[in-house]
C-alpha positions in Angstrom: -67.0 -1.5 -135.1 -70.7 -0.7 -134.8 -71.6 2.9 -134.7 -74.0 3.8 -131.9 -76.9 6.1 -132.5 -78.0 6.3 -128.9 -76.3 6.6 -125.6 -77.5 6.0 -122.0 -78.2 9.2 -120.3 -76.4 9.3 -117.0 -79.1 10.9 -114.9 -82.2 9.0 -116.0 -80.6 5.9 -117.6 -82.7 6.4 -120.7 -81.3 6.0 -124.1 -81.2 9.2 -126.0 -79.9 10.2 -129.4 -76.2 10.9 -129.4 -76.7 14.2 -131.3 -78.5 15.8 -128.3 -75.4 16.0 -126.0 -73.2 16.9 -128.9 -75.4 19.8 -129.8 -75.4 20.9 -126.2 -71.6 20.7 -126.1 -71.4 22.7 -129.3 -73.7 25.4 -127.9 -71.7 25.6 -124.7 -68.5 25.9 -126.6 -69.9 28.7 -128.7 -71.1 30.5 -125.6 -67.7 30.1 -124.0 -66.0 31.4 -127.0 -68.3 34.5 -127.1 -67.6 35.0 -123.4 -63.9 34.6 -123.8 -63.9 37.1 -126.7 -66.0 39.6 -124.6 -63.7 39.1 -121.6 -60.7 39.7 -123.8 -62.3 42.8 -125.2 -63.2 44.1 -121.8 -59.6 43.6 -120.5 -58.3 45.4 -123.6 -60.6 48.3 -123.0 -59.5 48.6 -119.4 -55.9 48.9 -120.6 -56.7 51.7 -123.0 -56.3 55.0 -121.4 -58.4 57.8 -122.9 -56.6 61.0 -122.3 -58.4 64.2 -121.7 -55.9 66.8 -122.8 -57.4 70.2 -123.0 -55.6 73.2 -124.5 -56.8 76.4 -123.1 -55.8 79.6 -124.9 -56.4 82.9 -123.2 -55.4 86.3 -124.2 -55.4 89.4 -122.1 -55.4 93.0 -123.3 -52.8 94.8 -121.0 -53.8 98.2 -122.3 -56.5 99.8 -120.3 -58.0 103.1 -121.1 -58.7 105.3 -118.1 -60.5 108.6 -118.3 -60.4 111.1 -115.6 -63.6 112.9 -114.7 -63.5 116.6 -115.2 -65.0 118.9 -112.6 
């Protein structure tokens, strides 16, 4: 079987190197994988609930000093 080095491009019917579409497919696949990873990460982050628990400590002094005015 003879190995082809060129293919006929479907839009212009020109013969182009077979590596051009393969490179394009490889780039698309890499982009898709990046997008898929980002989408998975985005979904994961949506499922993580960041709690905002605040502990408030307050103290009150129940003893109050009252002085009476002298006349």
